[in-house]
N, C-alpha and C positions, 0 to 999 in steps of 0.2 A: 078376924083378920087384924094384924097389927102392922102399921106402916111407919117407917121412920124416913123423914126427909132430911137430907144433908145438903147444906149450901152455905150461902154467904153470911150476911151480917145481921146483927141485932144491936140496937134498934133499927127498924126498917127505914131504909133511905131510898132504895131503888126498886126497879121492876122485878128482878129475880126474887128478892126478899119478899116483895108484896105477893107474888104468885105463890111462893112457899107458904106464907102465912095464911092466905086465902084458902088454899087447899087444906091446910091443917085445921082451920076453923070449920070449913064446910064439911069435911069428912067427920070430924069429931062431933059436930052437931047432929050428924046422922048415926051416931053411936058406933062409929068405926074408930078404933084406937089409932090415932095419928099424932106423932110427935115430930118436932123439928129440932135438929141439932145444927147449931151455927156458932160462928165466932163473934165476939163482941166488937163493936166499933168504939172509937175514942176511948174513954175511960169507963165504959159501962161495966159493971161488975159481973163476974161469973155467977150465974144463978139459974134456977129452974122456975119458970113461970107456969103455974097451973091455969090453963084456959077454961077448962070445964072437966067433967068426969072422964072424958075420953081424949083429951089433948093437952099437950104442954110444949113449952119452948125451953130447950136445954141450951144454955149459953156458956161457952167456954172462953177463957180469956185469950186475947190476942197479945202476942209478945212482940211482934215486929210487923211493920207494914212495908212491903216492898213491891214496886211495880203494880200498884193498885190491888194487891193481894194481901189479905191478912194472914199471917203465919201464926197458927195456934197449935203448937205441938200437943197440947192436952186434948185436942180433938181426936187424936190417934188413940190415946189411952182410954178416953171416955167411950169411943166407939167400940174398942176391943172389949170393954166391959159390958156394953148393952146390946151389941149387934145380935146376939143369939136370941134376944127377946122379940125379934121382929120377923114377920113372914116376908115382907118386901122392904127393900131400901130403895127410895126414890131419890136419886142424886141429881142435883141441878148444876149444869155447867154453862160456861167455863168457870171452873173453880179448882185450881191446882191443889189447894189444901184439902178440899173435900175428896178429890180423887186419890191423893196420897193416903188419907185416913182410911178410905174404903179399901184400898189396895193392901194396906198393912193390918187391917182389922181381922182377917181370917174368916170373914163372913162367907158362907157357902150357899146362901139362899138366893131368891130372885131379886134382880136389880132392874129398876126402870131408870133410864138415862133421859134427862130432859135438857136438850141443848138450846139455850135461850138466845145466844148471840155469839158471833165470832169475836175474837180479840182484835180490836181495831188499833189501839194506840201502841201496844207493845208487839209490833209485827215480828221482830226478831225472836221474841220469846214464844210466839205462836208456833214457830218452826219446831221447838222442843215439845210443845204441848198438843199439837193437832193430832186427831185420831189417826 
């Protein structure tokens, strides 16, 4: 089984990223292929970090930060290239960039949605984004 988690930022700063990272490490240590696709924070470079034989972190560059969201257009192109390699995509929300990337990826497999928290500070934007 191959799992790809899509979500927020690297390096890890908050709870959502920590959950994604812990799941990636935990599953990969059990010899389940589990990768993490996320946008960079600050000036962290785009790179792929190999955690072990079964897990890696794929970091795409952030171009713009708006309303506490990293906009990383290359997440869309990267996901389009790699989505077919995974049996399950586990997407962590709220994350508009991850949702857009998944929507535009053409992925037809199984999706697990993990809703971590409601949008609190940007209440007007929540009206556009809520399920």
